[in-house]
N, C-alpha and C positions, 0 to 999 in steps of 0.2 A: 504493500500500500504506500510505503514511503516513496518508492520509485515511481509509482503512478502519480502521486501528488507532485513530485518534482517534475515529472514530464508535463503534467497539466500546467504547471507554473511556467515551464519552458515555452510552451506554445501559447501562453496567455489565453486560456480557453474562454475567459470572461469577456474578451474583446469581440466575441461573436455577436454581442449586442449591437455592434455598429452596422453590420450588413444583413444579418438575419431578418430583422423586421421588414426590410424592403423586399426580400424574397417572398415573405409571407404576403405583403401587400400586392405584389405582382400576381402571385398565385390566386389570391382571393378575388381580385378584379377579373382575372381570366375565368374564374369559376362562376361568375355571374351568368355567362352564356353556356358553360359546359357542365354546370352542376357541381355542388359542393362534394368534395371527396376527402375525407379525413385521412385515408391511407396515403394519398398523394402528399398531403401536408407533412405527414410523418416522414415519408421518404425524402421529401425536399429538405427537411430538417437534418436528416442523417447525411444526405449528400453535401449540404452546406458545411456542416460541422466537420465532416470527413475531409473535404477539400481544404478548408481553412486550416485544420490541424496539420495536414500534409504540408501546406504552404509554409506555415510557421516553423515546423520541424526542419524542412529543407532549408529555409532561410537561415536558421540558427546554425545548422551544420555547415553550410557553405560559408557563412560569415564568422565562424568561431575564431579564426586566426586574426581577423580584423577586429572583432570584439575584444580580444585580449589586449590589443594595443590602444584601445580607447578607454580612458578612465571611467566614462559614464556607463559603459557596457562590460567592464572587466569582471563584474560579479555575476554575469549570466551563468546559468547552470552548466553549460558545456565548457565554459572557461574554467570554472572553479572545480569541476569534476562531480558536482551534485548529480548530474545526469551524464552517463557515459555515452561516448559516440555510438557504441553498439546499440544501447537502449534507444537513442534518438533515431537511429536508422530503422530499427524494428518498429517503433511508433509511427514513423513516416510511411513505411511500406504498408502497415496495417491500415492506417488512415486512408491511403490511396486506394487500397483494395475495397474499403468500406464505401468510398465515394463511387467507384466504378460499379460495384454491385447495386448500390442504390439507383444509379443512373440506368442500369440495365432493367431494373424492376419498374422504373417509371414508364419508359416507352423506347422503341428502337431509335428514334431521333436523338434522344438524350444520350443513349449509349454511343452512337456514332460520333456525337459532338464532344463527349466527355474528354477524350485525349486532347482536343484542341483547347478546352478550358484549362487543362493542366499546364500548357505551354507558358503562358505569362506568369504563372505561379512560380515556375522554375527560373524563368529568365530574369525576373525582378531582382533577386539578390545579386546576380551577375551584372545587372544593368548599371549599378553604381561604379563598376569598373571600366565601362566603355562609353558612358554618356553622362552629361550633366543633368539629364532629365529622367532619372529613374522613377520619379514621382508619377510620370505619365504611364509608365509600364504598370505601376501599382494600380492606377486608376482603371486601366484596361482590364486588369485581373478582377477588380471589384465590380466592373460593369457586368461581368458574366452572371452574377447572382440573380438579379431581377429578370434578365433575359432567359436564363436557364429555368427559373421557376415558372415563367409563362409557358415555355415550351414543354415543361413537364406536365402541365395541365392540358394543353391543347394538342401536343404532338405534331404541330405544324407551324411554319413561319407565317402562314396566312393570317393577317390581322394582328401581327405582333408589333406593329409600330409603337404603341404606347409603352411596351416593355423596353424597347431600345431607348426611348426618351427617358424613362425612369432609370435605366441602366447607366445612361450618360450622366444623369444627375448624380447618381451614387458614386460613379467613378470620379467625377470632378470634385465632389464633396470630399471624398477620402484623399484624393490626390492633393487637394487644397490644404487639408490639415496636415498631410505629410510634409508639405513645404514648411509649415510652421514648426513641426517636430524636428525637422532636419536642421533648423537654425541653431539648435543646441550644440551641434558638432561642426559648425562652420569653420572654426579655427583648427580643430583636430583633423578633420577629414583630409585636407591636402597633405598633411604630414604622414598619413597612413595609406595613401593611395585610393581614397574614396572620393567619388565625384557626386556633386549635387548642385542644385540651383544656388542655395545659400553659400556654398563653398566657392562657386565660380563667379557669381554676380553680387554677392553680399547679402547680409541679413535684411537691410531695408528693402531691397528689391524683392526678395523672396516674400516678405510680409505683404508688400503692396500687391504682388502677383496673386497671393493666396486670397486677398480680399476680392480682386477681380474675378477669380475663379469661383468664389462662393456667391458672388452676385449672379454669375451665369448659372450656377447650380440652382439658386432660388428661382430663376426664370424658368428653368427646365421643370422644377417641381410644379410651378404654376401651369405650365403647358401640359404636363401629365394630368393634372386634375381636370383641366378643361377637356382633354381628349377623351377621358373615361367618365365624364359627367359626374364627378364627385361634387357634393354640395357643401352647405355652409360649415359643417363640422370640419371638413378638410381645410377650409380657408382659415378657420380658427387655429388649427394646427400649424398652418403656414405662418400666421402672425407670430405664434410662439417660436417658430423656427427662426424667423427674422430676428427676434429678440435674442435668441441663443447665438446666432451668428454675430450680431452686433457686440454681444458680451464677450464672445471668444476673441474677437479682433481688438476689442478695447483693452483687454488685460495683458496682451502680449505686445511688448514694445521692443524695438531694436536694441535699446539701452537696458532693457530689463526682461530677461527671458525666464525669470524665476517662476512664472505662473503658466509655463507651457503645459505642464501636466494637467493643471486644472482645466485649461482650454481643451486639451486633447481628450481627456477621459470624461470630465463632467459635462461640458457643453455638447460635445459630439455624441456622447451616449444619450443625452436628453433629446437631441434632434431625431435620432432613429426611433426611439420609443414613442415620443410625442406624435410624430407624423403617423406612425402605425396605429396608435391607439385612436386618434381622431378619425383616421380613414376607416378603421374597423367599426367605430361607432356610427359613422355615416352609412356604411354598407348594411349594418345590422338594423338600424332604425328604419331604413327604407326597404327592409326585407329583400335585399338584393340577390340572395341565393335561391 
C-alpha cells in the first residue's frame, strides 16, 4: 500500500479534477441525442484516468534526470527513490493497458483512435527539449479528452463540432496555466537544458500571453454553450469562471511568483468543477436526457 500511495502521489492523481469534468460535460451533451448511458460514463472515467496516469508516469520517468537538477522538483518521488523506476514503468504500462481496454469497450472508433491520443502524451515531456512551446503540445494532449468523450458516446465524427470547440477551450485553458506554472523555472531551465516560453521570452511575456490565451478560452466556452443550446445556468457558471480567471491572473505577478500554486490548483480546479456543475444543473433541470 505504501508503494501504491507513493505512485499515486507521483502521478498527482488528484489533478484529474482539471480535465475530467469537461469529458463528462462533452459526454452528457452528446447523450442528449443518443440516450443516457451510465456504462459509457464509467468507461470514459476509466479511460481518462488511465490515460492521464500513463501520461504523468511517463512524464516523470522521462524527466527524472532533469528533475534532479532543478531545486523545485528535486524531491519528486523518482528522484528521491520513494518510487523506483521499475515501479513507475509497471504503473505506466498498467495505466496504458487500462486506457486501451476501456477504449476498446467503448466502441471501435475509440479503439482505432486510442494510439493517436497517446502520441502527444509521450511527446510532451520531450517537447521541452526541442521547442520553446511545449505548452502547446500539452494543450493538444488535453484537447483529446472532450473530443474522445463525445466520440465514445456517438461512435462517429458526424456532428462532433461542439466537442472540438470544447476540446480547444480545454487545451488552451490548460496550456495557458502551464505558461504560468513554467514561470517558476524561468531562471533554472536554461541552465539544465529545458526550453519554455518563460525561459526564452521572459516571465512578463509569458504572463501576458497566458492572459490572452485565457481570454480566447473564455470565448470558446461561450461559443460551446451557444452551439449546444445551454441556458442561463451555464452562463452563471461562465460568470464565475471569468471571476476565477481574473483572480488567477491578478495574484501572479512577474515580480512575485509566490502564489503560482494557489492560481494553479485552487483557481483552475474551481473552473473545471464550477462549469461542470452548472452545465449539469442546466441539463438536469431541462430534462435533457
